[in-house]
C-alpha positions, 0 to 999 in steps of 0.5 A: 500500500502506498502513502501519498502526502499532498502538500504545498511548499510553505508546509514543508516543515509539517511534511518533514515531521510526517516523514519521520513517522512514514519515511516511505511516503511519496510527497507530491508538492503542488508546484505546477498546478497551484490548484487543489482539484488539479493537484488531487487529480494528479495524485490520483493519476500518479497512483493509478489503481493501487490501494493508497492512503492520501494525506493532506499536509495540514495534519499531525499524525498519531504516534505509531501511525503505520502500525495503527493504520494497518490494524485499523484497515483489517476487515476494511481493505476493500472499502474507502476508510476515513481516518479523520472525523470531527462529528459528534457520532465519533464520541457517541457511536465510534467507528461506523459506516457513513454516507456523507463523506467530509474532510479529506485529511487522511483517507484510504482508497482501496484497489481501483478507487483512485482510477474510478474517482479520476474517471468520475471527475469528468462527469462530476465537473459539469454537475451543479456540485462540480461547478459550485464546489470546484475545489471540493475534493471531499465533495467530489468523493462524497458524490462519487460514493453516492454514484456507486452507491457505497458507504464508507467506514469512519475509523475512530479514534482519528489517526490524524489531527487537523492542525490549527492553520490557515487554509491555503485553499480558502483563508476564510475557512475556520482553523478550528476543525479538530477531531475530538477523538485524536490521541497523540 
């Protein structure tokens, strides 16, 4: 299984910290596109059809991240799995299936999904959501899951914590988007 970190150069110091825990991760710096959707699509193309975890550059990893990740995937190797959530149900219910994908800080895509999502983008970009939320990679993933009529697994506790940093996509977004279940 590959691990790819989507990043911008201004967050290289955060990525360097992540690489201490996951030294074999592939880092993709968006020097060329400077566009979150185009960057995401490029990462999907880079990956092809392999199982992959895609991380964003604005997270802190739990300790023993790789060990916990492998353990969390047992029984869910053929499903999309999200490893960051900030919903009330994380505390009330714990790990569960869901139909409303939101927040792409750390997601596992099983065999074939990245290629299918890349192909789906060609349909999605002309939909009302594709036009309105053109930078919304999580919106596209959510719409893709609805398109193929699949739920996804939310793993609790979160294996990453969203850092309190300003969004490089939209500086108006709140930096207070943290998981209540993250354990360092």
